[in-house]
Structures are given as structure tokens and as C-alpha cells.
C-alpha positions as CSV (number, residue, x, y, z in Angstrom):
1,M,119.9,112.9,95.0
2,I,120.4,113.0,91.3
3,N,118.1,114.8,88.8
4,I,118.1,113.7,85.1
5,E,116.2,115.9,82.6
6,G,115.7,115.4,78.9
7,L,118.5,112.9,78.5
8,S,119.1,111.4,75.0
9,K,121.9,109.1,73.8
10,S,122.5,107.2,70.6
11,Y,125.4,105.5,68.8
12,G,125.2,105.9,65.0
13,G,121.6,105.1,64.1
14,N,120.9,103.1,67.3
15,V,118.9,105.3,69.8
16,L,119.4,104.0,73.4
17,F,117.0,106.5,75.0
18,D,115.3,109.7,74.1
19,D,114.2,112.6,76.3
20,V,114.5,110.7,79.5
21,S,113.7,112.4,82.8
22,F,113.6,111.0,86.4
23,K,115.0,111.6,89.9
24,I,116.7,109.5,92.5
25,N,115.6,111.1,95.8
26,A,117.1,111.0,99.3
27,R,117.5,107.4,100.7
28,E,116.0,105.8,97.7
29,R,117.5,102.5,96.5
30,V,116.8,102.2,92.8
31,G,117.3,99.1,90.6
32,L,117.9,99.8,86.9
33,V,116.5,97.1,84.6
34,G,116.5,96.6,80.8
35,R,117.7,94.2,78.2
36,N,121.3,93.8,77.4
37,G,122.5,96.5,75.0
38,H,119.6,98.9,75.9
39,G,121.9,101.4,77.7
40,K,122.0,100.5,81.4
41,T,125.8,100.7,81.7
42,T,125.9,103.8,79.4
43,L,123.5,105.6,81.7
44,F,125.8,104.8,84.6
45,R,128.9,106.1,82.7
46,M,127.1,109.3,81.9
47,I,126.2,109.8,85.6
48,L,129.9,109.3,86.4
49,G,130.9,111.8,83.7
50,L,132.7,109.1,81.7
51,E,130.4,109.7,78.7
52,S,128.5,112.7,77.5
53,P,124.8,112.7,76.6
54,D,123.6,113.9,73.1
55,A,121.1,116.1,74.9
56,G,119.8,116.8,78.5
57,I,121.5,117.3,81.8
58,I,122.4,115.3,84.9
59,S,122.6,117.3,88.1
60,C,123.3,116.6,91.8
61,P,123.9,118.7,94.9
62,K,127.2,120.4,95.5
63,N,129.9,118.2,97.1
64,Y,127.7,115.1,96.4
65,R,129.9,112.1,96.3
66,I,129.2,109.0,94.1
67,G,131.0,105.7,94.8
68,H,131.5,103.2,92.1
69,V,133.6,100.1,91.6
70,S,136.5,100.8,89.3
71,Q,137.2,98.1,86.6
72,V,140.9,99.1,86.7
73,L,142.7,96.7,88.9
74,E,145.6,98.9,90.1
75,F,146.9,98.6,93.7
76,F,149.4,100.6,95.6
77,E,149.8,99.0,99.1
78,S,151.6,95.8,100.1
79,T,148.6,94.1,101.9
80,I,144.9,93.7,101.3
81,L,144.1,95.5,104.5
82,A,146.3,98.5,103.8
83,E,144.9,98.7,100.3
84,G,141.3,98.6,101.6
85,M,142.1,101.4,104.1
86,R,142.9,103.7,101.2
87,G,139.1,103.9,100.7
88,L,138.5,105.3,104.3
89,P,137.4,108.9,104.6
90,A,140.0,111.3,106.0
91,D,138.2,111.6,109.4
92,S,138.4,107.8,110.0
93,A,141.6,106.9,108.2
94,D,142.9,104.7,111.1
95,E,139.7,102.7,111.7
96,H,141.0,99.5,110.2
97,W,138.2,97.5,111.8
98,Q,135.7,99.0,109.4
99,V,137.8,97.7,106.5
100,E,138.2,94.3,108.2
101,K,134.4,94.1,108.6
102,I,133.8,94.7,104.9
103,L,136.6,92.5,103.7
104,T,135.4,89.6,105.9
105,G,131.8,90.0,104.6
106,L,133.2,89.8,101.0
107,G,134.9,86.5,101.7
108,F,138.5,87.5,102.8
109,S,139.8,85.4,105.7
110,P,141.8,87.0,108.6
111,A,145.0,85.5,107.0
112,D,144.2,87.1,103.7
113,M,144.3,90.6,105.3
114,Q,148.1,90.5,105.3
115,R,148.6,89.1,101.8
116,A,149.5,91.2,98.8
117,P,146.6,92.1,96.4
118,A,148.6,90.7,93.5
119,E,148.4,87.2,95.0
120,F,144.6,87.1,94.4
121,S,142.5,86.2,91.4
122,G,140.8,88.9,89.3
123,G,137.5,88.2,91.0
124,Y,138.9,88.8,94.5
125,Q,140.7,91.9,93.2
126,V,137.3,93.3,92.0
127,R,136.0,92.5,95.5
128,L,138.8,94.6,97.0
129,N,137.8,97.5,94.8
130,L,134.2,97.0,96.0
131,A,135.4,97.0,99.6
132,K,137.2,100.3,99.1
133,V,134.0,101.9,97.7
134,L,131.9,100.6,100.6
135,V,134.2,101.9,103.3
136,S,134.5,105.3,101.6
137,K,130.9,106.3,102.7
138,P,129.8,108.1,99.6
139,D,126.4,109.8,99.3
140,M,125.4,107.4,96.5
141,L,126.5,103.9,95.6
142,L,126.5,103.2,91.9
143,L,126.9,99.4,91.5
144,D,126.9,97.6,88.1
145,E,126.5,93.8,88.6
146,P,128.1,93.7,92.1
147,T,127.3,90.0,92.6
148,N,129.2,88.8,89.5
149,Y,132.3,87.8,91.4
150,L,130.7,86.9,94.7
151,D,129.9,83.5,96.2
152,I,126.5,82.9,97.8
153,T,127.6,83.8,101.4
154,S,129.1,87.1,100.2
155,I,126.0,87.8,98.2
156,R,123.8,87.3,101.3
157,W,126.2,89.6,103.2
158,I,126.2,92.4,100.7
159,R,122.4,92.2,100.4
160,R,122.1,92.8,104.2
161,F,124.7,95.6,103.9
162,L,122.8,97.4,101.1
163,V,119.4,97.1,102.8
164,N,120.9,99.0,105.7
165,W,122.7,101.5,103.4
166,P,121.9,105.1,104.7
167,G,122.4,106.9,101.4
168,E,121.2,106.4,97.9
169,L,121.8,103.4,95.7
170,F,121.6,102.9,92.0
171,L,121.9,99.2,91.1
172,I,122.3,97.0,88.0
173,T,122.0,93.3,88.5
174,H,120.6,90.3,86.6
175,D,119.7,88.6,89.9
176,R,116.0,89.4,90.3
177,S,115.7,88.0,93.8
178,F,118.7,90.0,95.0
179,M,117.3,93.2,93.4
180,D,113.8,92.8,94.8
181,Q,115.2,92.3,98.3
182,V,117.4,95.4,98.2
183,V,115.6,98.2,96.2
184,T,112.8,100.5,97.0
185,H,112.1,101.6,93.4
186,I,112.7,100.2,89.9
187,A,113.8,102.3,86.9
188,G,113.4,100.5,83.6
189,I,114.8,101.3,80.2
190,H,112.0,100.2,77.8
191,R,111.3,101.4,74.3
192,K,113.9,104.1,74.5
193,T,112.5,105.8,77.6
194,V,112.8,105.3,81.4
195,R,109.9,104.5,83.7
196,K,110.5,104.7,87.5
197,V,108.0,103.0,89.8
198,A,107.9,102.4,93.6
199,G,108.2,98.7,94.4
200,N,109.9,95.6,93.0
201,T,110.5,94.1,89.5
202,E,107.2,92.2,89.5
203,K,105.3,95.5,90.0
204,Y,107.3,97.2,87.3
205,Y,106.9,94.5,84.7
206,S,103.2,94.1,85.5
207,Q,102.6,97.8,85.1
208,I,104.5,97.9,81.8
209,A,102.5,94.9,80.5
210,Q,99.2,96.6,81.6
211,E,100.1,99.9,79.9
212,E,101.0,98.2,76.7
213,E,97.8,96.1,76.7
214,V,95.8,99.3,77.1
215,Y,97.8,101.0,74.4
216,E,97.3,98.1,72.0
217,R,93.5,98.0,72.6
218,T,93.3,101.8,72.1
219,R,95.4,101.5,68.9
220,Q,93.1,98.8,67.5
221,K,90.0,100.8,68.4
222,D,91.4,104.0,66.7
223,E,92.3,101.9,63.6
224,R,88.8,100.6,63.3
225,R,87.4,104.1,63.7
226,R,89.8,105.4,61.1
227,K,88.7,102.7,58.6
228,E,85.0,103.4,59.2
229,I,85.5,107.1,58.6
230,E,87.6,106.4,55.4
231,R,84.8,104.1,54.1
232,F,82.2,106.7,54.8
233,I,84.2,109.4,53.0
234,S,84.8,107.1,50.1
235,R,81.2,106.0,49.8
236,F,79.5,109.4,50.1
237,R,82.1,111.8,48.7
238,A,80.0,112.3,45.5
239,K,76.7,112.8,47.3
240,A,76.1,116.6,47.3
241,R,73.5,116.5,50.0
242,L,75.9,114.7,52.4
243,A,78.8,117.1,51.6
244,N,78.7,118.7,55.1
245,L,78.8,115.2,56.8
246,V,81.7,114.1,54.5
247,Q,83.6,117.3,55.3
248,S,83.1,116.8,59.0
249,R,84.5,113.3,58.7
250,V,87.5,114.6,56.8
251,K,88.3,117.0,59.6
252,T,87.9,114.3,62.2
253,L,90.2,112.1,60.2
254,E,92.8,114.8,60.1
255,K,92.7,115.2,63.8
256,L,93.2,111.5,64.5
257,T,96.8,110.7,65.4
258,R,98.0,107.3,64.2
259,K,99.4,105.1,66.9
260,E,102.3,102.9,65.7
261,K,102.0,99.2,66.4
262,L,104.4,98.3,69.2
263,Q,107.2,96.1,68.0
264,K,107.4,92.8,70.0
265,A,110.5,92.9,72.2
266,K,113.0,90.2,71.3
267,S,113.7,87.6,74.0
268,L,115.3,84.2,74.3
269,D,112.8,81.5,73.4
270,F,114.1,78.0,73.5
271,S,114.0,74.5,74.9
272,F,116.8,72.0,75.4
273,N,117.1,69.2,72.8
274,N,116.1,66.2,75.0
275,C,116.9,62.6,74.1
276,P,115.1,59.7,75.8
277,F,116.5,57.8,78.8
278,S,115.6,54.4,80.2
279,G,117.2,53.5,83.5
280,K,117.0,54.1,87.2
281,Y,120.1,56.2,87.6
282,M,122.0,58.5,85.3
283,L,125.2,58.5,87.2
284,S,126.7,57.1,90.4
285,A,129.7,58.6,92.2
286,E,131.2,56.5,95.0
287,N,133.9,57.6,97.5
288,V,135.3,60.2,95.0
289,S,138.3,62.3,95.9
290,F,140.2,64.7,93.8
291,S,143.4,66.8,94.2
292,Y,144.9,68.9,91.5
293,D,148.4,68.2,93.0
294,S,147.7,64.4,92.6
295,A,146.2,64.9,89.1
296,R,149.3,66.7,87.9
297,S,151.8,64.3,89.5
298,G,149.9,61.1,88.8
299,D,150.3,60.2,92.5
300,Q,147.0,58.7,93.7
301,A,148.0,59.0,97.3
302,G,149.5,62.4,97.5
303,G,148.2,65.9,97.4
304,N,145.7,67.9,99.5
305,P,142.3,66.8,98.3
306,L,139.9,69.5,97.1
307,I,137.1,66.9,97.2
308,S,137.2,64.0,99.6
309,D,135.1,60.9,99.9
310,F,132.1,62.2,97.9
311,S,129.2,59.8,97.0
312,M,125.9,60.5,95.2
313,T,123.6,58.9,92.8
314,I,121.7,61.0,90.2
315,G,118.3,60.0,88.9
316,P,116.8,60.7,85.5
317,Q,114.6,63.6,86.7
318,D,116.8,65.1,89.4
319,R,117.4,68.8,89.9
320,I,120.6,69.2,91.9
321,C,122.3,72.5,92.7
322,I,125.9,72.8,93.8
323,V,126.5,75.7,96.2
324,G,129.2,77.1,98.4
325,K,132.0,79.7,98.6
326,N,134.3,80.4,95.6
327,G,137.3,78.2,95.4
328,A,135.7,75.4,97.4
329,G,135.6,73.0,94.5
330,K,132.1,73.5,92.9
331,T,133.3,73.7,89.3
332,T,135.8,70.9,89.9
333,L,133.0,68.6,91.0
334,L,130.9,69.6,88.0
335,R,133.8,68.7,85.7
336,L,134.3,65.4,87.5
337,L,130.7,64.6,86.9
338,A,130.9,65.6,83.3
339,G,134.0,63.4,82.8
340,D,136.4,66.4,82.0
341,L,138.4,65.4,85.0
342,Q,139.2,62.0,86.5
343,P,139.0,61.3,90.2
344,T,142.2,60.8,92.2
345,S,140.4,57.9,94.0
346,G,136.9,56.5,93.9
347,R,134.8,56.0,90.8
348,I,132.1,57.7,88.7
349,E,129.9,55.5,86.5
350,N,127.6,56.8,83.8
351,H,124.6,54.8,82.5
352,P,125.3,53.8,78.9
353,N,122.2,55.8,77.7
354,C,123.4,58.9,79.6
355,F,124.2,61.8,77.1
356,S,125.5,64.9,78.9
357,G,125.7,68.5,77.9
358,L,128.1,70.8,79.7
359,F,127.9,74.6,80.0
360,E,131.0,75.8,81.8
361,Q,131.8,79.5,82.4
362,T,135.5,79.2,81.3
363,N,134.5,77.4,78.1
364,I,133.8,80.8,76.4
365,Q,137.6,80.9,75.8
366,T,137.2,77.8,73.6
367,L,135.1,79.7,71.0
368,V,137.0,80.3,67.8
369,D,137.3,84.1,67.1
370,E,137.2,83.8,63.3
371,R,134.2,81.6,63.2
372,T,130.7,83.0,62.8
373,V,128.0,82.4,65.3
374,E,126.3,80.0,62.9
375,A,129.6,78.1,62.3
376,E,130.2,77.7,66.0
377,I,126.8,76.3,66.7
378,L,127.0,74.0,63.6
379,A,130.4,72.8,64.8
380,A,128.8,71.4,68.0
381,N,126.6,69.1,65.9
382,P,127.4,69.0,62.1
383,D,124.6,66.5,61.5
384,M,121.9,69.1,62.3
385,G,122.6,71.0,59.1
386,R,122.8,74.7,58.4
387,Q,119.0,75.3,58.7
388,G,119.0,73.7,62.2
389,A,122.0,75.9,63.2
390,R,120.1,79.0,61.9
391,N,117.0,78.1,63.9
392,I,119.1,77.9,67.1
393,C,120.8,81.2,66.1
394,G,117.4,82.8,65.9
395,S,116.3,81.4,69.3
396,M,119.5,82.9,70.8
397,L,118.6,86.3,69.3
398,F,121.1,86.1,66.4
399,E,118.6,86.7,63.6
400,G,119.4,87.3,60.0
401,D,122.9,88.7,59.3
402,D,123.6,88.7,63.1
403,A,124.2,84.9,62.7
404,L,127.2,85.8,60.5
405,K,128.9,87.9,63.0
406,K,132.4,86.8,64.0
407,I,132.9,85.6,67.5
408,R,135.7,88.1,68.1
409,V,133.3,91.1,67.8
410,L,130.7,89.7,70.4
411,S,130.2,90.9,73.9
412,G,130.6,88.6,76.9
413,G,126.8,88.2,77.1
414,E,126.6,87.4,73.4
415,K,129.3,84.8,73.7
416,C,127.4,83.2,76.6
417,R,124.4,82.9,74.3
418,V,126.6,81.2,71.6
419,M,127.8,78.7,74.3
420,L,124.1,78.1,75.2
421,G,123.3,77.6,71.5
422,R,126.1,75.0,71.2
423,L,124.5,73.2,74.1
424,L,121.0,73.3,72.4
425,A,122.5,71.8,69.3
426,T,123.4,68.5,70.9
427,P,120.8,66.1,72.2
428,A,121.2,65.4,75.9
429,N,119.3,63.9,78.9
430,F,121.8,65.2,81.5
431,L,122.7,68.9,81.8
432,L,125.6,70.2,83.8
433,L,125.5,74.0,84.1
434,D,128.2,76.2,85.7
435,E,126.8,79.6,86.7
436,P,124.7,79.9,83.5
437,T,123.1,83.2,84.5
438,N,126.4,85.2,84.3
439,H,126.1,87.9,81.7
440,F,122.4,87.3,81.1
441,D,119.8,90.0,81.6
442,M,116.7,89.3,83.7
443,E,114.5,88.3,80.7
444,S,117.1,85.8,79.5
445,C,117.4,84.4,83.0
446,D,113.6,83.9,83.1
447,A,113.8,82.1,79.7
448,L,116.6,79.9,81.0
449,L,114.7,79.0,84.2
450,A,111.7,78.0,82.2
451,A,113.8,75.9,79.8
452,I,115.5,74.1,82.6
453,D,112.1,73.5,84.3
454,Y,110.7,72.1,81.1
455,F,113.7,69.8,80.4
456,D,112.8,66.1,80.6
457,G,116.1,65.0,82.0
458,A,118.5,65.4,85.0
459,V,120.1,68.8,85.8
460,V,123.1,69.5,88.0
461,M,123.9,73.2,88.3
462,V,126.4,75.4,90.0
463,T,124.7,78.7,90.9
464,H,124.8,81.6,93.4
465,N,121.4,82.8,92.2
466,E,118.9,82.2,95.1
467,M,115.9,82.6,92.8
468,F,117.1,79.6,90.8
469,L,117.9,77.7,94.0
470,H,114.4,78.3,95.4
471,A,112.7,77.5,92.0
472,L,114.6,74.4,90.9
473,A,116.7,72.6,93.6
474,Q,115.3,69.3,94.9
475,R,118.7,68.3,96.3
476,L,121.8,70.3,97.2
477,V,125.6,69.6,97.2
478,V,126.9,72.0,99.8
479,F,130.5,73.0,100.2
480,Q,130.8,74.4,103.7
481,G,133.0,74.2,106.7
482,G,135.9,72.7,104.7
483,G,133.7,69.7,103.7
484,I,131.1,68.6,101.2
485,D,127.7,67.3,102.0
486,V,124.6,66.2,100.1
487,F,121.4,67.7,101.5
488,D,118.3,65.8,100.5
489,G,115.7,68.6,100.3
490,T,114.9,72.1,98.8
491,Y,116.9,75.2,99.3
492,Q,114.3,76.7,101.7
493,R,114.5,73.6,103.8
494,F,118.3,73.8,103.8
495,L,118.1,77.4,105.1
496,E,115.7,76.3,107.8
497,D,117.4,73.1,108.9
498,V,121.1,73.8,108.3
499,G,121.7,77.3,107.0
500,W,124.9,79.0,106.0
501,E,127.8,79.3,108.4
502,E,127.7,83.1,108.6
503,G,129.0,83.2,112.1
504,D,132.3,84.5,110.7
505,D,130.6,87.4,109.0
506,V,130.0,91.1,109.7
507,S,128.3,90.5,113.0
508,R,131.6,89.3,114.5
509,S,134.1,91.0,112.3
510,A,132.4,94.4,113.0
511,A,133.5,94.3,116.7
512,A,136.0,97.0,117.5
513,P,139.5,95.8,118.6
514,G,139.6,95.1,122.3
515,A,135.9,94.4,122.6
516,P,135.1,91.7,125.1
517,R,134.3,88.3,123.7
518,P,132.8,85.2,125.4
519,V,135.2,82.4,126.2
520,A,134.8,79.7,123.6
521,E,134.1,76.2,124.8
522,M,135.3,74.7,121.5
523,S,137.0,75.7,118.3
524,K,135.0,76.8,115.3
525,K,136.1,73.7,113.5
526,E,134.9,71.5,116.3
527,F,131.6,73.4,116.5
528,R,131.0,72.9,112.7
529,R,131.9,69.2,113.0
530,R,129.5,68.6,115.8
531,R,126.7,70.6,114.1
532,S,127.2,68.7,110.8
533,A,127.2,65.4,112.7
534,I,123.9,66.3,114.4
535,V,122.3,67.5,111.2
536,S,123.5,64.4,109.3
537,E,122.1,62.1,112.0
538,K,118.8,64.0,112.0
539,G,118.4,63.4,108.3
540,R,119.5,59.8,108.6
541,V,116.9,59.1,111.3
542,L,114.0,61.1,110.0
543,K,114.3,60.2,106.3
544,P,112.9,56.6,106.7
545,I,110.1,57.8,108.9
546,E,109.2,60.6,106.5
547,D,109.2,58.1,103.6
548,R,106.9,55.8,105.6
549,I,104.6,58.8,106.2
550,E,104.4,59.5,102.5
551,Q,103.7,55.8,101.8
552,A,100.9,55.7,104.4
553,E,99.4,58.9,103.0
554,A,99.5,57.5,99.5
555,A,97.9,54.2,100.6
556,I,95.0,56.0,102.4
557,I,94.4,58.2,99.3
558,Q,94.2,55.1,97.1
559,W,91.9,53.2,99.5
560,E,89.5,56.2,99.8
561,A,89.4,56.4,96.0
562,E,88.5,52.7,95.9
563,I,85.8,53.2,98.6
564,E,84.3,56.0,96.4
565,E,84.2,53.6,93.4
566,L,82.6,50.8,95.5
567,N,79.9,53.2,96.7
568,R,79.1,54.1,93.1
569,Q,79.0,50.4,92.2
570,I,76.7,49.6,95.2
571,Q,74.4,52.4,94.1
572,A,74.2,51.0,90.6
573,A,73.6,47.4,91.9
574,S,70.8,48.8,94.2
575,G,69.1,50.3,91.1
576,N,69.3,46.9,89.4
577,G,68.0,45.0,92.5
578,N,71.1,42.8,92.4
579,G,71.3,41.6,96.1
580,T,74.3,39.2,95.5
581,E,76.4,41.9,94.0
582,I,75.4,44.4,96.8
583,S,76.5,41.8,99.4
584,R,79.9,41.2,97.7
585,L,80.6,44.9,97.3
586,S,79.6,45.6,100.9
587,R,82.2,43.1,102.2
588,Q,84.9,44.8,100.2
589,L,83.7,48.2,101.4
590,H,84.0,47.0,105.0
591,E,87.5,45.6,104.5
592,L,88.7,48.8,102.9
593,G,87.1,50.8,105.7
594,E,89.2,48.8,108.2
595,K,92.3,49.4,106.1
596,V,91.7,53.2,106.2
597,D,91.2,53.2,109.9
598,A,94.4,51.2,110.5
599,G,96.2,53.4,108.0
600,F,95.2,56.6,109.9
601,A,96.3,54.9,113.2
602,D,99.7,54.1,111.7
603,L,100.0,57.6,110.2
604,E,99.3,59.2,113.6
605,K,101.9,57.0,115.3
606,L,104.5,57.8,112.6
607,A,103.8,61.5,112.8
608,A,104.2,61.5,116.6
609,D,107.4,59.5,116.3
610,A,108.8,62.0,113.7
611,D,107.8,65.0,115.9
612,A,109.5,63.4,118.9
613,K,112.7,62.7,117.0
614,R,112.8,66.1,115.4
615,A,112.4,67.8,118.8
616,E,115.2,65.7,120.2
617,F,117.6,66.7,117.4
618,D,116.4,70.4,117.6
619,A,117.2,70.4,121.4
620,Q,120.7,69.1,120.6
621,L,121.2,71.8,118.1
622,E,119.9,74.5,120.4
623,D,122.2,73.2,123.2
624,L,125.2,73.4,120.7
625,E,124.2,76.9,119.6
626,A,124.4,78.1,123.2
627,R,128.1,77.1,123.2
628,K,128.8,78.5,119.8
629,P,132.3,79.9,119.6
630,F,133.0,83.5,118.5
């Protein structure tokens, strides 16, 4: 456990927190929340002894070990596996299977285990550092944005790992759904203090909002009372016979403490600059393939394709999320759709009225260091004028003189806000977003989610954030099993009908060497191919039936509305004694009644047909799962 008492920290005149006290007790998993720049990482650094507080103490039991992910990428062994084993405690220094289990969960393949750490990207090197911490079995894990360099399957794996973590956990992450599924408590830095509550982020933010509402009502009540007392004193001060009452009011006024009005917390508040679109489709991709080898050599036939035979049409209101493991080709596909890359084969056609806006994570490098924030946003659309650029600066939290800051002095999160501001500056009806939540705090993520939801155009987004997937996705482009598939449905339906191929994860990699394994009836690749074929055929067969069910339901609803209107008209005709009109309306009512009866009969037949087909495919999948290779 860790005990924090009377902690204060400031930089210059900026107070991060003042007189903060709280504890992290045994087996608690605590999520730390707060806006960017409010001191979350600073608090972590003070717990690790890397920074000193201005006042207060941080104490923990003797020999209490805290594990954290080092940002220094320094390696000493010749292979990934050997480097990972450096993290093992002395009493289990030879248990390489524990390291293999963690590395596999974090996205390293069996072949990667024998490769040198220097061969991997910075993101995978950070994962290696994370693996060394996880296998070291510390008393407390201190994790600052552990999901930043993880793909969606690794995020799901580490979530399960942390839920089962036997020690304490102190966690910073911008991914609210990840935090809510992992933690037991929330500690929030808010108005220079820390409040810790049992429960998830919703409970924490709800409690803060309720307390501030009570505070504000009390403040207003006290102010009204203060003004009434001041008016009484001013009015009757000269009245000798009321001197005692006036003096009593003066003493009461002296005892009243003045509550300061709470400053409204700054947060992103924006909407995308939408331009109108008329047309059935924004974009059409047909049999698209792409290989970086071919793109460099100009050879249309050569190269190992990263994307192969991909086809999709995008409508004007679509919400499409691209998901899959890192390195599979998600960003490449987004850049193909944006026109930044040209396909090796196949074609991508945009509607003439399609105006796209791209937010790409590596584009931060394109910002000009010597430009101001205002100048960068104005450069994206000079026609908007300086005032328009200033308005966007304000919505991105660069108010007043902050808009004149040079790009070179900004943090990673601030540069992301500048990139978002550039996107807002240009009218668009088609947004392409590559992991837009990286470097944003929870409040900014919430604002972005609301802005995307409100946007009157098409959105294609690469994301590992499952809250965004559940909230936005109507269709998915899934990179999995070495291929790419379009799933026509929500993320929840994808999890239920297809799911992630996590058979290679911790449950298998955790097995000790020499443990018996069932004899595989087919290879993993063949299993995935067959499963994908069944799922694709299931979608192909069921989609027309489900469409007809929707049409039948819509028709019945329309007919019943017409019946209700006819009944109203018959009632009116009866009041007027118009027999001819009643007869005509009654015939129409009878015809509509027959249509409704026939519609329900068709609907019942279609539903039974869909259930039968669904059961048939589910039986095939169940039979295939029984022969699933290990």
C-alpha cells in the first residue's frame, strides 16, 4: 500500500495540487484521472522518487516494490526472450515460459522471441519494457498510458491480465472503457486536490458534479443572505433604537465566510466544419491491392501485398471503424482511401462532391516548429481569415496569448489539438481519422466522440478504443488472420458473431513446456480460413432475409398508421351522417386489414427462415470449434 499525506506541488506560479492526502490499500486497483497538465504524471514521478514534492510525504511498507515502465529504451540481451527474462525475480529466473506468455499476449509471435530488440519499432520496444515489468511480480504496478502502443487484441489481453493482478495497481489511461473494466477505485485530480471514490469513472464524475452543484447553490444562498444583511445595516445604521439589531447583523456578517465562485473548467468544445453532399456514395473501392515493395519499384505485379483484393463502398452517413493488430495495414488503408497512396492494383473512385479531411497520427511531424498555433491553423485554410483561426484556437483550448505559442514548445497532446484544429479549419463531408484519441485526456475524448457523432457526413476511423467502437461503428474493416474483411454490423455484433482470434493468446502460451496438447486436425491457418468462410457465407445468406424482415416490419407499421387515420376519418364521417363516405372508407379499411394480416404471415415465415439458417451456420461453427487447433 501507499500512503500520501499533505502533498503539494507547483511549478513557478502554477499549483498542480495542494495538501493532498489519500491511500492506496492492499489489492486496490486505482485509476488516476484529470485533465492534461494537471499533474497525473508528476504524481507518478513523485511516487517513484524521480521528483520531490514541495510539501508532504509519500510512504510505503519496507521492501515494497513498485514496477513501472521505463521510457529509456536500453537493452542488453541478443534476443527478445532473453531481454524479457531479465525482468524475472531471482527465484524464477529460468522460467522462460512466463516471459513467453506475457510477450505473446503483448503481440510478439513465437518467431519474434529469437529476434534482437533493436530490430523492432519503438512501440514494440516499449512493449518489451512493459513485459519486463509484468514478469517481475512487483507489489504495485504503476502504469502511465499502457495501451498507447498496443493494438486491440493486446489491449484486451492486458485488460484481462490487470483484472487478475494480485497486487496493487495505479493506472493512468485516456481510454475510459479500459479503465472502468480494470479498476476498483478512481482517484481524480480536480481543482488542485485529489478525491478518491470506490467505483468507476461515471460514479466519480457524477459525484464531483453533484458536489459542485451543491456548492454553487450554497454559495448563491450565502451571497443573497450577505446582501440582505448589508442592506439592513446600510438602511438602519443611523436608527438609534435599532442599534442592537444592526450590531448583531454586523457580527453575523463578520462570521460569514465568502465562498469563491468556481471557475468553469476549460474543455474542448467544437464541431467539424461540414459541407453539403448530394450523391449515393462518397467513395468506391474495387479489388484494391497495395504493396510497399511494388509502390517503391513501380512494378504492379511484384511485391508481397499488404492489402489484397479489397472492395467497399462508403455512403454519405457511414460510420466505419478499421480495426486489427499493429502493422497489419490499417493506416495504409486509410491513406489509400484518403488518396495519399495509390493502389498497386484495383481502383478507388471518389464522388466529385466528396471533400475529405485526414487526421493521421504521423502528420504531427509536418507541423512547422517556428509557426504559431494560430499560423498553423490559418495555413490549413487561408480564406477563413485570422478571426476564424482564432475562434478555432479557442475551441482547441489555445485562448488569448496561448494561440501565439510556437509549435516547438508544445507537448504531444497540444500538437494533436493543433492537428485537430487544422482539420476543423477545412470544410469536409468525409473524415478519415487515424487513432485520434492518442494524447487526449478523457474529457477531450468525450468531446471528440460527441463531435464525430454530430458530424453530418461519412467517417472512417482507425481506433483501438473500444468505447469509440461500441458508440460509433456501424460497419467494420477487420484485419485478422492475415486477411481483410468488411463486417456489416456493430462492434458488439462482431464480438458475438466473429470475435477476435485470441486462441494464440495467454491461455495457450501460458502452458508450461512439455505440457500435453491435443492433436490438431488442421492447421491454424486452415481453421481461420474455414471459420472466415462460414462467417462470410452466414452473412451473405442472412443479409437478404434480414433486409426483407426490415422491409416487412416497415410496411406493417405504415399500414397500421393508415388504418388509424381511416378510423379517425370514419368517426368523422359518422358524425356528419355521410353514408357514402363511410362505405368507401370501410372498403379501404378492409383492404388494409388484409394487407396487415398477410404482412404478419410473411414476417413470421421470414423470421422462421432466418432462425433456421442461423442455427445451421451456428452448428457448423460449433462443429469447427470442436476441432480447433492449439
